N, C-alpha and C positions, 0 to 999 in steps of 0.2 A: 202970708200967702205962700211964700217960698217954703217955709217950714211945713206947712200943710201938704204941699205937693211932694216934698221929700218923704214925709211920714206916710202918705198914701202910696208912694212908690215902694217903700219897704214892706208895707202891709200887703200890698198886691202881690209882691214877689217873695213873700215870707218863706214859702215852701221851697222855692228855688235856692234861696240863701241857706236855709237849714240843711236841705239834702245835698245841695251842690258843694257848699263849704265843708260839710262833714266828709263827703267823698274826697274832696281835694286835699284836706288835711290828712286823711287816712293814706291817700296816695303819696303825699309828700313824705310822710313818716316811713312808709314802706320803701320809697325810693332811696331813703337814707341807707338802707341795708344793701341796696344795689350799688350805691356809691362806695360803701365800705368794702364790699366784695371786689369791686373794680380796683380799689386801692391795694388790695391784697393780691391782685393778679399781675403785679409789676413784672415778675419774672417771665410770664407768658407774653406780656405786651412787648417786652424787649426781645424775647427769643423768636417771635413770629412777626416780622414786619407786615403791617396791614391788619393786625389783629384788632386794633382800635376801630378801624373802618368796618370790619366784619361785625363787631359787637354793636356799634351804634346803628348800623344798617339793619341788623337782625331785630333790635329793639323797635326801631321805627316800623319795620314791616309787620311785626307782630301786632302793633297798635293799629296799623292800617287795615289789616285783614279782619281782626276781631272787633275793632271799633266800628267798622262798617257793618259787621254782622249784628252788633248790638243796636246800631241805628235802625237797621231794617226790622229787627224784632220790635223795637219801640214804636215804629210807624205802624206795624201790623197790629200791635195792641191798641193804638189809637183808633185804627180803622175797624177793629173787631174781627180781624181774620186770623188772629193768633190763637193756637191751642197748645197746651203744655203736654204734647205727646210726640212720638216719633213715627206716627203712621205715614205710610206712603202717600205722597201728595200733600203733606203738611208743610207749613212754613218752617218749622224747626228742623225737620229732617233735611230739607233743601239747603238750609243755611249751614248745617253741620257738614254735609257732603261737599259743598262748595268751599268751605273754609279749609277742609283737609286738602283738597286739590290745590287750592291757591297757596297753602303753606308749603307743600311739596315743590311746586313749580318755582315759587319765589326763592326758596332756600337753595335750590340747584343754581338758579340764575345768579343769586347773590354770591355763591361760592366761586363761580366762574369769573364774575365781574371783579370781585375783591382780589382774586389771584392776579388778574390782568393789571389792575391798578397798582398792586404791591410790586409786581415785577417791573412795571414801567417807571414808577416814581419813587419807590422806597427800597430798591435793591432786594426784592423778595427772593427767598431761597427755597420756599416750599412749592410742591407741585400743585397743579390744578385739582388733582384728586384729593390731596390733603385738605384743601379749602372746601371742596364739595362735601367731603365726609364731615368735617367740623360743622359746617353751616347746616347741612341737611339733617344729620343725626341730632344735633343740638336743637335745631329748629323744630323738628318733628316732636321731640319730647316736650319742649316748651309749648308748642301749639296745642297738644292734647290737654295739657294742664290748664292753659288759658281758656280753652273751649269749655272745659268742665265748669270753670268759674263763670263764664258767660251764660251758660245754661242755668247755673244756680241763681244768678242775678235775675235772669228772665223768670225763673220759677217763683222766686220770692216776690218779684215785682208784680207778676200776674196774680199771685195769691193775695197780696196786700193792696192791690190796685194802686201801685206807685207809678209816677211818671218816670220811667227808666231813662228818659232822655237826659235827666239831671244827674244821674249817678253812673251810668254805664261807662261813658268815655273816661272819666277820671279813674274809676276802679279798674277797668280793663287795662288802661295805660300803665297803672301802677303794678298790677299783677304781671303784665307783660315784662316789665323791667325786672321785677323780683325773680320771675321764673326764667327768663331768657338768659340772664347773666350766669346763674349757676349751671344751667344746662349747656351753655357754650363752654363754661369752665370744665364741666364734666367731659364734654366731647373732646376738648383740647387735651385734658389729662389722659383720656383714653388713647388719643392719637399718639402722644409722647410715650405712653406705656407700651402700646402695640408696635408702633412704627419706629423703634429705635435701632433696627438693623435692616438688612436687605429683605429678609423674609417678612418682616413686619410691614415694610413699605408695600410689598405685594398684597398683603392682607388688607391694608387700608385702601389700596386701589380697587380690589375686588368688592369690598364693602361699599365704596363710593359708586361703583358701576351698578351694584344691586339696588341702591337707593335711587339712582337715575331710572332704572328699569321699572321700579315700583311707581315712580312719579309718572312715567309715560303711560303705563297700563291703567292706573287708577284714573288719571285725568281723561284718558280716552274714553273710559267707561262713563264718566260723568257727562262729557259733552256729546255723547252719542245716544243718551237715554231718550226714551219716547216722551212726547209732550201731550198732556191732556188738559184742554182748556177749561174743563169743569173744576179743576182743583189746581194745586201748585206743583203738579208733576212737570218736570222740565224747568222749574225755577232755578235749580242748582246749575243746570246747563246755561241759562241766561246769565246768572251771576258770574260764572267763570268766564264766559265768552266776552261779556261786557267789562268785567273788572280786570282781567289779566293784562290787556294792553295798557290800561291806566296804571296798574301797579308796577309794571315793568318800566313805564315812563317815570313813575315816582321813585323807582330804585335809583335813578340818576341823581335825584336830589338827596336821597339818603347817603349815597356814596360820596356826594359832594360835602355833606355835613361831616362824614367820617374823615375825609381828607383834611378838612379844616382842623378837626380835633387831633388827628394823627400828627399834623405839622406842629401842634402845640404840645405834643406828648411830653417832652422833657420838662416844660414849664409846669404842666399839670401834675406830673409826678413829684416835682420839687415842692409845689405848694399843695399839700394834701387836701386842704379845705376846698380848693377849687375842683380837684378831681372827684371828691366826695359829693360836691354840690352839683356838678354838671349833669349827671343823669336825672336828678330831681328837677333841675331847671328846665331841661328839654322836655321831660315828661309832663310837667305842669303846663307848658305851652301846648303840647299835644292834647292834654286833657281839656284845657279851656277851649281850644279850637274844636275838639270833638264834641264837647258839651254844647257850644254855640251852634255848630253845624247841625247836630241832631235836632236842636230846638227849631232852627230855621227850616230844616227839611220837613219836619212835622207840620209846621205852620203853612208851608207852601202846599203840601199834600192836602191839608184840611181846608185850604182856601182862606185862612185867617190873616194872611199877609200877602199883599200884592208885590210882584217883582217889578221894581222901577229902576231907572237909571241912577237915581240917588237913593240911599237907604231910607225907607219910610220910618214913621214913628215907632212901629213895632220893633224894627231892627235896631234903631238907636237906643231904645230902652234895653234891649239885650246887650248892646255894646257897654252900657253903663254897668250892667250886672257883671260883665266880664272884668271890667276895670276894678271894681270893688273886690271881687273874688281874687283877682290876680294880686293886688297889693297885700291883701291879708295873707294869702298862701305863700307868696314869695318872701315876705318878712319872716314867716314861720320857718320856711326852708332854710333861709340864711342863718337863723338863730340855732336851729337844731344841728345843721352841718358844722357850725363853729363849735358847738358844745361837744359834738361827736369827735371832732378833730382834737380838741383839748384832752378828751378822755383817752383816745387811742394813741396820742403822741406823748402822753405824760405831762401835758401842760405846755408843750412847745408848739406855738402857731406863728408862722411868719407874717400873717396878715391880721390886723386888728379887727374887732367885731364891727366897728363903724365902717371900715373899708369894705368888709365882707357884705354888709347890708347895703351899702351904697352901690356896689357892683351889681348885686342881684336885683335891686329895686329899679335902678336905671335901665338895666338890660330888660327887666320884666315889663316896664312901662312901654319901652320901644317895641318889644315883641308882641304885647297885647294890642297895640295900635295896628300893627301889621295883620295879626290874626283876625281882628274884627272885620276889617274891610275885605280881606282875602276870603274869609268864610262866606260873607254875604254875596260877593260877586261870583264866586265859584258856584254857589247854589243857584244864582240867577242864570248863569250861563248853562248849567246842567239842565235847568227847566226849559230854557229857550231852545235848546237843541233836542228836546224830547228825551233826555236821559233821566234816570232815577237819581236824585240827589243823594240818597242813602248809599248808593254804590260808589259814587265818584267823589263826593265832597270831602268825606273824612280822609281817604287816602291822599288826595291832592293837598288839602290844607295841612295835614300832619307832616307830609314829606317836605313841603315848602317851608313849614315852620321849623322843622329840624335843621334845614339849611340856613334859614334866616336867623333862627335862634342861636345856632352855633356861631354864625358870623357876628351877630350883635354881642353875644357874650364875650367872644375873643376880642372884639374891638373895645369893649368897655374895660376888660381886664388890662389891655395894653395901655389904656389911659391912666390906670391906677398903679400898674406895676412896671 
């Protein structure tokens, strides 16, 4: 009887496991390169106090903005309102405009906040304009690339009739990691190349002010556009107005996650496998929470799941899917991170494979439990207050999971090392 129920469960959710796990494995593999690049950024991490905070905040915000964009597109596909064109009043155009505005606003806010935290807690020596330039220039470049991939996923999903809820969150989270890290690296390299003297510092300041001006002008244009109730004109305005306060609030959690990791910077640099593994671990937590949130949001929109005080059967079934996906992908991440460390260090690793797998699996199980219940109740609360779960659930769950995931991982590392 039990075996029949288990078999029926896997048959029923075959597409979810095939597409979801494929996307998660691709994401985990891709995040390995982000971790390797972070390991090679040691000089910049040491030279700029607060850089670790900026990197992880930028990665988190990229996933929040474009993960929510993917979730909205997925819901529009389910409801039959999505069209693969950039016509005025269309869903895609509105999402692109809002994503650009939110990327600019959050990048500027992130630069200012990171500068303040670095100054107060980590003896920061760089100016606020330095951080604004690195954050906004790097964030804008990364944002455009991630947005292109988001559109490509939507195009292929629309053409092939895929359920993009199962693949967008993992793939966008991975692409965000891969793209954000080198773009922040490029912006930091450019900063050190230009700003190495007094005249260079002036150029950086002017460029930072130009980026702030672009942010203000573009965002003002988006939030003042006319609304036409017959189509999706004004949808970009609604997304920005409703999402910006939530994303700014989420920035607190991203900064908190960055502070936790910054405090462990010396230990992470010492144990290369942990530094390489950390982006992939946090990304998989974001990917899983985004995947679950997208599925729950679509179910709520379509009326196939009731929002109750305790998770209903449909939600519990999705929780099981997340646990299975998590254990498989976290095992895979631990193994490839260990192998990559062996290769890059010439066979010298300070932590054994068993310890590495134990750390990531224990931390992964705890993180998955948190994200399951968090995703469900955030979706319920958003619906209760008349908010669109697609706009709010992914940013909130991803940001909280970055903080919770960082805390859990650091706690488990302390138990083993």
